[in-house]
C-alpha positions as CSV (number, residue, x, y, z in Angstrom):
1,X,107.7,79.9,141.8
2,X,108.7,78.2,145.1
3,X,106.5,78.5,148.2
4,X,107.3,77.8,151.8
5,X,105.1,77.2,154.8
6,X,106.1,78.4,158.3
7,X,104.3,77.5,161.5
8,X,104.7,79.7,164.6
9,X,105.7,76.5,166.5
10,X,108.1,74.8,164.1
11,X,110.6,75.0,161.3
12,X,109.6,76.0,157.8
13,X,108.9,73.6,154.9
14,X,109.8,74.3,151.2
15,X,108.0,73.3,148.0
16,X,104.6,72.8,149.6
17,X,101.2,71.7,148.3
18,X,97.7,72.2,149.5
19,X,98.0,69.0,151.5
20,X,100.7,70.7,153.6
21,X,98.3,73.7,154.1
22,X,95.5,71.3,155.2
23,X,97.9,69.8,157.8
24,X,98.9,73.2,159.1
25,X,95.2,74.1,159.4
26,X,94.4,71.0,161.4
27,X,97.4,71.7,163.7
28,X,96.5,75.3,164.1
29,X,93.1,74.4,165.4
30,X,94.7,72.4,168.2
31,X,97.4,75.0,169.1
32,X,97.2,77.6,171.9
33,X,96.5,81.2,171.0
34,X,100.2,82.2,171.2
35,X,101.3,79.6,168.7
36,X,98.2,79.3,166.7
37,X,99.3,80.8,163.4
38,X,101.0,79.8,160.1
39,X,101.9,81.5,156.9
40,X,102.8,80.7,153.3
41,X,105.1,82.8,151.3
42,X,106.7,82.9,147.9
43,X,110.5,82.5,147.7
44,X,111.1,86.2,147.0
45,X,108.4,87.1,149.7
46,X,106.4,89.1,147.2
47,X,103.3,87.3,148.5
48,X,102.8,86.1,152.1
49,X,99.5,84.8,153.4
50,X,99.1,84.4,157.2
51,X,96.3,82.9,159.3
52,X,95.8,82.7,163.0
53,X,93.6,80.5,165.1
54,X,90.8,83.1,165.1
55,X,90.7,83.1,161.3
56,X,92.3,86.5,161.1
57,X,94.3,86.7,157.9
58,X,97.0,89.0,156.6
59,X,98.0,89.1,153.0
60,X,101.3,90.9,152.2
61,X,101.7,91.8,148.5
62,X,105.0,93.5,147.6
63,X,105.1,95.1,151.0
64,X,101.5,96.2,151.2
65,X,99.4,94.6,154.0
66,X,95.8,93.7,153.6
67,X,93.7,92.3,156.6
68,X,90.8,90.0,156.3
69,X,88.5,88.0,158.7
70,X,87.8,84.6,157.1
71,X,84.3,83.1,157.7
72,X,85.5,79.5,158.2
73,X,88.5,77.2,157.6
74,X,87.1,76.1,154.2
75,X,87.5,79.8,153.0
76,X,91.0,79.9,154.5
77,X,91.9,76.8,152.5
78,X,90.5,78.3,149.3
79,X,92.6,81.4,149.7
80,X,95.8,79.4,150.2
81,X,94.9,77.4,147.1
82,X,94.7,80.6,145.1
83,X,98.2,81.5,146.4
84,X,99.6,78.1,145.6
85,X,98.1,78.2,142.1
86,X,99.6,81.7,141.7
87,X,96.2,83.2,141.0
88,X,97.3,86.5,142.6
89,X,94.6,88.6,141.0
90,X,91.8,86.5,142.6
91,X,93.7,86.4,145.9
92,X,93.9,90.2,146.0
93,X,90.3,90.6,145.0
94,X,89.2,88.3,147.9
95,X,91.0,90.6,150.4
96,X,89.6,93.9,149.0
């Protein structure tokens, strides 16, 4: 399943890896509050995971939105890794 990464301040990227997520995290830390967000989605947009500069996360699963406050950027990276590995059950459990 293809995944894309979209930053609030630039164009999207297709066929991404965890390396791309790490770069987006580093850039988000440096952005202002208005542009300090990025998200990763699957090509059919069944799953979308968004994070802002304040570590507020939104996970959209087949149209249902779950909100979460991450503890730190390492946890954010771990959750994106679950999405990229398509471990959707673990991702959903982390948000509930």
